N, C-alpha and C positions, 0 to 999 in steps of 0.2 A: 504494500500500500504506500503510495507516494504520500509522504507526510512531512510535517515540519520537524526539523531536527534542531534541538536547542542544546547549547553548551554554555558553560559559564567559566570564565577564567578569572581567578583571583591573582592579580599581579601584585603580590604582597611583598613589601620590603620588610624583611624581618630583622635586619641589622642596620646600624647607623651608617656603615660604610657602603655606599651604593656606587656602582660604576657610573661615572659621568661620561657623557658623550658630547661630541660636537654636533651642532645642528645639521651640518651637511652630511654627517655620517648616517643620518636616518634616511637619506634618499638613495641608498645603494640599490641596485637591481638584484634580482635573485641570481645566485651563482649557478653554474651549470655543472652537474655531476660532482658537486662538492662533497667531500666526505664529512661525516659527522665528527665534530671535534671530540678529542679524547684527552686523557691525561690530567683531568681535573682532580682536585683533592676531594675525596669522598669519605663518608663515615659509614659504619656498618649498617646501623639502622637507628639513627638518633631520634627522629620524630616522624609522625605520620606525614608531615609535609615533605620530608626528604625520602619517603618510602620508595619512590620509583625513580630516584635520581640515577641509580645504577641499573639500567635495563640491560640484561646480559643474555648472550646466546649460549652460555655454558650450561651443561646439564646440572640439574639439582641433585644434591646428595640425598639419597633415600634415608628416611628415618626408619625406625624399627617397624617391621611389618605389623599391621593391625590385624585384629581378628575379623577379617572380611569373610563374606558368606560364599566362599568358593568350595566346592566339594570334590573336584577331581582335578588331576594334573592334565594339561593339554598334551595331546600327541602331536608329534611333528609331522606336518604334511607339506607338500609342495605348494608354494604360493604362486599364483599366476600374475604375470606382469601387466596388470591393469591398474590404472591410477585414478584417484578421485579427482573430481573437478576442482576441489579446493586442495592444494598441495599440503602434505603433512609437514614439510619443512617450513620453518617460520623465521622471519627476520628478527623479531624481538620476542623475548619470552617474559611473561608476567613474573613479577617478583614472587619468591617463595614466602610462605608464612614464617615470620621471624620466631615464633614460639608456638607451643601447643594451644594456648588460650590466654585470654586476658584474666586479670585477677581483681581489678577494681570493681566494687559493687557488691550487692547482696545476692548470693547464689540462690536460685529457685529452680523448680522444674515446671515445665509447661508441655502442652500437647501441640503437635503439628500435623497437618494433613498429609503426612507421608506414611507409607506402609512398607515394612521391610519385605524384600524379595530375595528368595533363595534360587540360584540359577546354577545348573551344571555347565561345565565347559563342554564344547563340542566344535566340530568343524562343519560349517554351513556352506552348502554349494549354492551359488547364485547363477541362475540361467537367464539368458535372453530368450523370450518366447514371442510368438506371433499368433494372434487369434483373429481370423478374418471370416466374413460371411461370403458364402459361395452363391452367386446368382446364376441366371441363365447363361448358357454357353461358357461355363466355367469362369465367368467374370468375378473377380475378387474385389471386395470393398472392406474397409476397416469396420470391425465390430464395435458397438458402443460399450461403455464401461459396465453397465449392468448385464449385458449379454455375455461379455467376457467372463464375468464372475459366475454366471450360470453354467457356462461351458465347463469351467474347471470343477464346479460342484458335481456336475453329472459325470465327468471323467473319474473323479475320485470315488464315486459310488459304484460305477458299472465297469470301469476298466480294471482288468486283472493286473496285479503287480504295480499298481499306481500308488506310490508312497504318499504319506501325509505331506502336503505342500502348503505354503502360504504365499499370497500374491499381493503386490503393492498397487493394484488397480492400473498399472501401466504396462510395462514390458518385462518386468523382473519377476522371477519366480524363485522361491527359496525352498530348499529341502535338505534334510540331513543325509539323505541317501542319493547316490548317483542315478541319474535317469538314463541308464545304458540301454533300456528296452524301448526307448521312445525316440529313436533316431529318425523315424518316418512320421509323416503327418497323420493325424487322426481326424476322422469326420464325426461330427456330433449333430444330432437333430434336436431342435427345440421348438416348442409351440409357444409363440409370443403373440398376444392379442388375437387368438384364434387363427393364427397363420403359422404354418410349419416352415421353419427356416433351417438351412444347413450351414454349419460352421466348421472351420478347419483349424485344428490346433497343431502347432509345429514348434519344436524345440530348436532354436537357432544355434546356440553355442553355450558352453560353460564359460562364464565371464570371470569368476574368481571363486576362491575358497576362503571364507572368513573365519577367523578363530575367535570364538566368544570369550575366551580367556583373556583377550586384550583389555576387557573392562576391569579385570582384577589387577592387571599390571598397572593400570591407571590409578586404581584405588590404593595400591601398595606403593605408589610413587615410583615405580620402575620406569615409567614413561610420563612425560609431561603433556603429551598430545592427547586430547580427548578423543576416544575411539568412536567417531561418528557412525561408521558403517555397522559395527555390532549393535549399537544403540538403535539404529534404524531397523535392523533385522528383527530385534526383539520387539520393538514397538509395533511393527507390522504383524508379528505373530499375535500380539494382544488384540489386534483389530479384527482378526479373521472371523470369529464367531458372532460378531455383532453387526456385520454389514447389512444383513437382511432386516434387522430391527431398528437400526439407527442410521441417521445421515451423518457421515463422517467427514469433517472438514479439518484436515491436518490432525491435530491431537484432540479435537473436540467432537463430542458425540451428542446427537439430538434424536430423541425418540420420535419415530414416524407416527405413532398413534396419538400423540398429544394434540390438543386444540390450541392453535396460535392465538395470542392476545392481539386483538385488532388495533392497529396503529392509525387507522382512519384514512390511509392513502393506498390501500391495496397491499400493504405489507403487514406482516404479523411477527410478534416477538415469540421466540421459542426458547425454552429452558433446556439445558443439558448439563454436561460435565466435561471437564478437561482431565486428560489422563496422559501422563508422560513418565518415562523412566529417567531417574536421576541417579548419578554416581556420586555418592557422598563419602565423607570420611568413615562413616560407620558401615558402608556397603551399599549395594543397589537398593533403591526404594521406588515405589510407585507414588507419584504425586497426583492426588485427585482433588479437584475443586469445582465449584459451580461455574457454569458458563451460560451466556445468553447471547443470542444473535437474532438477526432479522431474516425472514424469508418472504419471497413474493407469494401471495395467496393465489390458488389456482382459479382465477376468475376469468370470465369472458373478457376479451381485450377491450371492448367498448366500456364495460363497467369498470375495468381496471384503470383505463385512461381517465375516465371521469373522476374516479377517486384520487388518483395520483396527481392529476393536474388541478384538482379541486374546482372544476368547472364542468358544465354539461357540454360535451362535444357532439351530442347526437344531432344538434341543429346544424353542424358543419364547423369547419376550422378554416382560418385564413392562412396566408402564406407564412407569416411570422410565427403563428402558433404551430404550423407544421414543421418549421425548421427547429423550433424548440423541442417538439416531440421526437424528431429524429436524433437530436443530440442526447436526449434522456434515455431513449429506448433502443439505441443502436446495439445490436448483437444480443438482444434479449431473447431467451429461448421460449419458443411458442410451439403449440401442437394443434393440429386440425381437429375440428369437431363435427364437420358437415357430412363425413362419410363413415362407414363402418370401420374402416382401417384408419387409425390415427397415426399421422406422420409428424415427426418433430423437426422443426426448422429453427433458424436464427433470423431475427428481424434485421434487415440491412438498411432499408430506407422506405419512405412512403412515396406514392406516385398519385396519378389522377384518381378521381372517384370511380367507383365500379361501373357507374352508368356512362362514363366517358372514356374509360380505358379500353382500347380495342386490341385484339390479337388475331392471328391467323388460326382459324378453327381447325385446319387440317393438321396442325402441329400438336393439337391437344386431343383430337378424337379421330379414330380410324373408321368410324361407322360410315354407312352410305350417306347419311344426312350431311356429313361433313363436306362431301363433294358438291353439294348444292349451294352451300354458302361459304365463302372464303373468309370473311371477317365478321366478328361479332364482338359485343361488349362483354366484360366480365359479368355484369349483372344479368344479361340475357342468357349467358352460358349457364350460370348457377340456377337460374329460374327453370330452364329446360331440363337440366340434369339432376338437380337436387331440390331446391325450393326457392321461392321468391325471397329476395333480400329485404330486410326491414330497413336498412340504412344504405341504399345504393348511392347516395350522395356523399358518403364518407370515403376517404382515400383507401387505396389498396396497399397491401404490404408486399414489398419485394422480399420473399422468403427464400433462404438457401439452407441446404442441409449438409453442405460440404462435399456432396457427390455430384450435384448438378451444376454446370457452369452457367446455364441460362436461368433467368428469374422465374420463380413460381409466384404468380400474382394471386394473392388471396384477399378477399374482403375482410376487413378487420373484425367483423362480427362472426366470422367462421373459425376464429382461432382462440385459443385459451392459453394463459400463462402456465408454463410447466411447473408442476408441483415440486416443492422443496428446492427451489432455485434460490441460492444465496443472494441477498440484497445488500449491497455494500454502500449505497449512497448515504450521505449524512442525514441525521434526523433534525427536525426543528425543535424548538424549545418545549412545545407541548408533548411531543413524542419522547424527548429526553426525560421529561418528568414521569411519563408512564414507565419507561425502562428503569429509571431509578427506583420507583416504587416497587417494582418486581424484583430487582436485582440486589438492592441494599437490604440485607436482612440482619436480624439480631445474631450475635455470636452463637447463642444456643441453637437457633434455627439452622444456621449454616452447619454447625457440627452435626446436628441430627440428619440433615439432608445428605451430607457427605457420607455418613454411616449408612444411610438407606441406599445410596448409590452403590456402595461397596457390597452390601448384602444382595442387591439385585444383580450386580455383575457376577457374583458367585465365581470368582476367579478359579478356585480350586476344583470346580466342576467343568471347567472349560476343556473341550476335547483336544484343543491344539497345544495348550501349555505343557502337557506331559512330554512333548517332543524334546524339550530341553530340561525336563524335570523341574519346571518352574513352580514354586510354591509361594503364595502371598500370605503373609501373616496379617489377616484382615479382622481379627477379633476387636482390636481397638487401635486408635491412632498412636503414632510413635511418641513416646515420652522423651523429651530432650532436656538438656541442661541449659540454663540461661542465667543472666545476671541483670540486676536493676542498678543502673549507674546512679551515683549521688546526684541530688538535685543541683542544677547549675544556677548561677546568679547572673542577672542581666544588669549591666551598668550603662546608663546613658545620661546625656546632659539635659537637665530640666530647666525650669525657670531660674532666673538670676544666676545663670552659669554654674549651678550647683550639680554635682554628680548625684544621681539617684540610683540606688541599688534595689532591684526587685528579685525576690527569690521565686523560682518557678515551682509551682505546685500543681500536680496532676497535668503537667504539660502545658500550663497556661500561666500568664501573668497579666495584671491589669495595668494599662497605661492611660486610662481615661483621665482627663484633666491634669496630665503631667507635663505636656509639652508647652512650649511658649505660645502665647496668643498671637495671632496674626493681626495685621492692621485691618481696620474696617474701612471699606470703600463706600462712602456715603452717596456718591454720584458717579455713574459710569455710563458709557455709551457703547453701542455695538454697531459695527459696519458690516453689512452682508454683501459679499461679492458672489453673485450667482448667475447662472444662465438658465434659460428655459429648456427643460429636458426634451430630448427627441421622443416623439410619441411612439415611434417604432421600438425604441429601447424599453419604454414602459410596458409595451405589449409582450416583449420577450421576457422581461423580468417577471411578469405574471405567470408565464409558462415555466420559467426556469428558476423559480425562487428556491427550489431544493438544491441547486448546484452553484449558481453564481455568487451568492453571498460568501461562500467558503473559498478562501484563497490559499491559505497555507495548509489546511487540513483536507487536502483533496483525496479522492478515492484512487484506487489502483488504476492507472491509465498509462498507456504508452505515449499519449499525446500531451498530458499535463505535467508540468514541471513540479518539483518539490522545492521547498524553501529551507535552506540551512541558515541558522542564526547562532551567533556567538556573542556573549556579553563579556566584557572585560572591565575590571575595576580601574578607576582613574586616580585613586589616591591610596596611601598606605592603610587607611582605616576601612577601606572597602565600603565607603558610603555613597560613592558616585560611580556610575557605570556608563560605558559606551557600548553601542550595539553595532554589529555588522551583519548584513544579510547577503545571501548568495542564492541565486536561482539556478537550479540544477535540472537539466533535462535528462531523462533516462536514456540509456543506450538502446540500441536496436533490440526489439523483442524483450525488453525488460520493463518492469512496472515501477521500479524505484531504484534509488541509488543509496547504498548503505553507508557510504563515507562522505565526508565533507571535502569536495574536490578542491576548493580554493582555500583550504585551511592555512597554508603558508602565507598567502597574500593577506588574509583577514587578520592573522596574528601579527604580521608586520605592521599593519595599520593600527591595531589596538596598542601595540608597544609604543608606537609613535605618539598616540594620544596620551598614554600614561606619562611618557617623557615630557611632553609639553605641559602637562598638569603638575609635574613634580620638579620643575626647574632643571630639565634636561638630565634627569637621573633615571636609571632603570632598576627594576626589582632584582633582588638576589635570588628570589624563589618564585616559582610559578606553580600554582595549584590549579589543575584543570579538571573540572567536573563535566563528565560527558553523559548525556541522557540519550535514550532511544536506541540502544544497541541490543539486539537479540543475541542469544548464546552462540548461534551459528555464525554470527558476524563479528564476534569479539576479536579474533585474531586479525581479521582484515582491517578493522578499525585501528587496532594497536599498531600493526605494521605500517599503515599508510599515514595515520594522523600524527603519531608521536614523532616519526621522522620528519614530517613537514613542520611540526612545531620547532624541532631542533634546527632545521634549515632556516626557519624564520629568525630564530635567535642569532644564528651565525651572521645573517645579513645585518641585523640591527646592532648587535653588540660589537661586531668587528673583532679587534684584537683584545677587547676587554674580557674578563672572565665570564663564562656563560652561567646562566642561572641554573639552580637545581630544579628539576621538574618532577612533580607528582601528578600522575594521570590516573584519575579515579572514574570508573564507570559506575553510575548510579542508576539502578533499575527500580521502577515502580510497577511496571506491568509484568509482574511474575505471578505465579499461582501458589506460592507458599503462604500459608496462613497459620497464625498461632492462637492458641486458646488457653486461658487460665481457668483452672478448676479448683474450687475451695472445698470440695467434698459434697457440695450441694448444687452449686450453680456454675454454669459455664459462661465466661465473660471475656471481654477483650483484655489483652495484656496491658500493663501499666506503661505510660510514656517513660522512656529511658531504658527499656528492656533491650538487651543486646544478646545475640546468639552467635557464637563463633566456634561451636563444637557440633559434633554429631551429623548435621546435615549440610555442612559447608564443604567447599571444594577440598579434595584430599591434599593438594599441594599449594594452591594459590592463596593469596592473602585476601579473603573475603569474609564478610559478616553480614548479619541482618540487624537492622536497628529500627526500633519504633521511636521516632524522635519527637512525636507530638501526640496530644490527646486525641481520642476518637471524636469525629464530628458526627453527632447523633450516634449512630451505631457503626458508621464506616470508619475504619482505621487505616491510615496509610503506613505501609511497611516498606522500608527501603532495603535493597540488597546491594 
């Protein structure tokens, strides 16, 4: 999803001796292929601000092996020379944890929505497969996702010597056994919508053999590279038994039998759960949390368009409204409802109304009547072959299903939105309130719902999990160790230039009536500089009000850019900030850019602003807080952005000593939740609770911190 990426840089001068610079030295250009400066004086681990000053590519010394949940030793097998899209080698390695845990604060025990998982080691074979539908005259065409799944299910039931396999819904098939008996294609017959279809299953080649034991090497700190492939294989195995009952969107699952909460615009809110495998210091765990998302409701397109646009289109639409509809509904999945056989298409564009759009009848009908009349309108054709249209004056849809090159013109009243199609467009304020009411729940309710999900999933009765002898300890949530940090004190300058000290209690402090009073303006004027808006723009805004107001929080698109933003402090007290924005267009066939492309230029600019504000002096230390990074993009961000920050510092500092750098990734959108239990009630944890044991990374320096009190029942937890 193309989205706004925000980072904050504290250009904090920690000591009195700051490097001074000449004004002209700030205007240097970026060096070409300049190596990162080295040889600076470093300390082992003096403060958190200096934590990442020494980013090293040396291997981390392994600590004593922990009691991880591995049950067998891996057997050595030949590894095939196939490489991941993301290389295993890294430019920079995150710093190691300096100690086993922190010591400050009151020690407590809390519950977390992680459940221990026991896994046996094994060698898993990954195959590339192809499943196609066989048409007349042996013409082959790609099978749909649901059809491919049904083909594999039928093969596993009726084909002899077919082992237990699991499938990633694409082209990869995983199995513990070798498919030596399936070198030739297999034909499978399925009855879909009362129509018999023939499919062909073919094993293309053995891609690789993956060792599950790599996850235990990571937990024991024998390797610092997170084993993405074994994690993906195990998570795919967990999904196999629920595909028929749930809609699976990455690691989120939504029950197909539930009734959607109407959002008033043809979309509905669905509740489900998130499920992911985590590799922690204590061993593998399954993280389960509540999840919510929106789907399009399976409505007739005319009714759907009226709801979504919030206007009645049955009387007709003008050109501006039609352009807005094309922008909103492009590539929306639809299916036909006018014939016994329902065909699924993608909406590409709108054209003339059905009573005005003509086509050559001989291309559509091979009957004798077709030879008597060469051209007809879409409305006349549907009236003769199916039924009279109720809205012949409404535009037709150019529908494509990926197989046909020419357009299939369909009246909009003859199609329906495909069920369980994920809706990604932003919500308005009213819809956000509905979602918040459903998704923000009391801690005790969240705890009970998660435990209900675990009971319904019934992991230990899953027919696929015994392949790897997987057992989930699902009786209760994992109990972990935590600490409550001492209450901090806040000092700020109040009236009469006196320092005021406030002690934080329950994550809050009162500042009402503490700041200096501002001057009162008894008389003021306002000058309005405005122009008369274009009437055409007003019409488009009425149609596109769901999309146009959003600029930086755009949906996934190959056409729309994302916005990267960096804030940098302008003074040593970090009380004033400057902002720099950068528009980033995605690469070809990509929907987002995970790194800040112009990081070096933006940092150079912010350092110049800091220097101008502080008398041509530069900071000795830079603390960089980075938001909006997924686990899979962590290394990419580290390799690209840290090096660009160093390059920017070389440009600005010149021959002066370079600053120490701490690069901290702060995550809010994770699925770990904590619960406090006093023997009777389940509640939110206290502000100041920190967790740096049990569920943290085996080797990297990470922790969970609840830094503020809960707002109503919602509590922000940073990782």
